[in-house]
C-alpha positions in Angstrom: 34.9 192.4 261.5 34.8 190.2 259.2 32.1 190.3 256.8 29.9 186.6 256.1 31.0 184.6 253.4 27.8 184.1 251.5 27.3 181.4 248.2 27.7 183.4 245.2 25.6 181.9 241.9 27.6 181.1 239.3 26.2 183.8 237.1 27.9 186.2 239.4 31.2 184.9 238.3 31.7 186.7 234.6 35.1 188.0 235.4 38.0 186.3 233.8 41.3 186.0 235.6 44.4 184.9 234.7 46.8 183.3 237.4 50.3 184.1 237.2 52.8 181.8 238.6 56.4 183.2 239.9 59.1 182.4 237.8 62.6 182.7 239.7 65.9 182.9 237.1 69.8 183.5 238.7 70.4 186.2 237.9 74.4 185.6 237.6 75.3 187.8 240.3 73.5 185.9 243.3 69.6 186.6 242.8 67.5 185.7 240.8 65.2 187.7 238.3 61.1 187.0 238.8 58.9 187.1 236.4 55.3 185.8 236.0 53.6 183.7 233.3 50.2 182.6 232.4 48.8 179.7 234.4 45.0 178.6 234.1 42.3 180.9 233.4 40.0 181.2 235.9 36.2 182.9 236.0 35.4 185.0 239.6 33.2 187.3 240.9 35.0 190.3 242.6 33.9 192.5 245.3 35.7 195.7 246.9 36.1 195.4 250.7 38.1 198.7 252.0 40.2 201.0 250.6 43.1 201.3 252.4 45.5 204.5 252.4 49.0 204.3 252.3 52.2 206.6 251.6 54.3 205.3 248.2 56.8 207.2 246.5 56.4 210.3 248.9 52.3 210.5 248.3 49.2 209.4 249.6 47.5 207.0 247.6 44.7 204.5 248.0 44.8 200.9 248.0 41.8 198.9 246.8 41.9 195.7 248.7 39.0 192.9 247.3 37.7 189.9 247.8 37.8 187.6 244.3 35.8 184.2 244.8 36.0 181.4 242.5 34.7 177.4 242.1 37.3 175.3 244.0 40.2 174.6 241.2 43.6 175.0 241.0 45.6 175.8 243.7 46.6 179.4 245.2 49.5 181.0 246.4 50.5 184.4 248.3 53.5 184.2 245.4 50.9 184.5 243.2 49.0 187.1 241.1 45.8 187.3 239.4 45.2 189.4 236.5 42.5 190.8 234.7 42.4 192.9 231.6 45.6 195.8 232.6 44.7 195.4 236.2 46.9 193.1 238.4 46.4 191.5 242.0 48.8 190.5 244.2 47.3 187.4 246.1 47.5 188.0 250.0 45.6 185.0 251.2 43.7 182.1 249.6 41.6 179.2 251.3 38.5 177.1 251.4 35.8 179.0 253.6 33.9 176.0 254.5 35.9 172.8 253.3 33.5 171.6 251.2 36.0 172.0 248.2 33.4 174.0 246.2 34.8 177.5 246.6 38.2 179.3 247.2 38.1 182.2 248.5 40.9 185.4 247.7 42.0 188.2 249.5 43.7 190.6 247.6 45.6 193.8 246.9 45.7 195.7 243.5 48.7 196.6 242.4 49.6 200.2 241.3 52.4 199.9 238.0 55.0 201.3 240.1 54.4 198.3 242.3 54.6 195.9 239.2 57.8 197.2 238.0 58.9 196.8 241.8 57.7 193.0 241.8 59.7 192.7 238.7 63.0 193.8 239.6 63.0 191.7 243.0 
């Protein structure tokens, strides 16, 4: 069951994120090389929703799924990533929860080191 969204005080948005946008260039063999370039700096609040267990490279690991809240601003799409220090988060969904253009809520999944390498090679 989804958790109700409550207003986050502006002081709680003290984590700094960089919105990373994908840039694709041809690789010369009919494919593309995708890399991410830094975009705008955003201040937000992050909360852990639930750990999700999955099998990756033959071993079980827990993937944390988070909710990140920002003030309404730049367009965020699922093709983008969020960076906070050494951590990277894949955006799964993003939207304005109440349609009043006050908040932007993103559902994200933390990327593990192996996923970042595979994502860079895709």
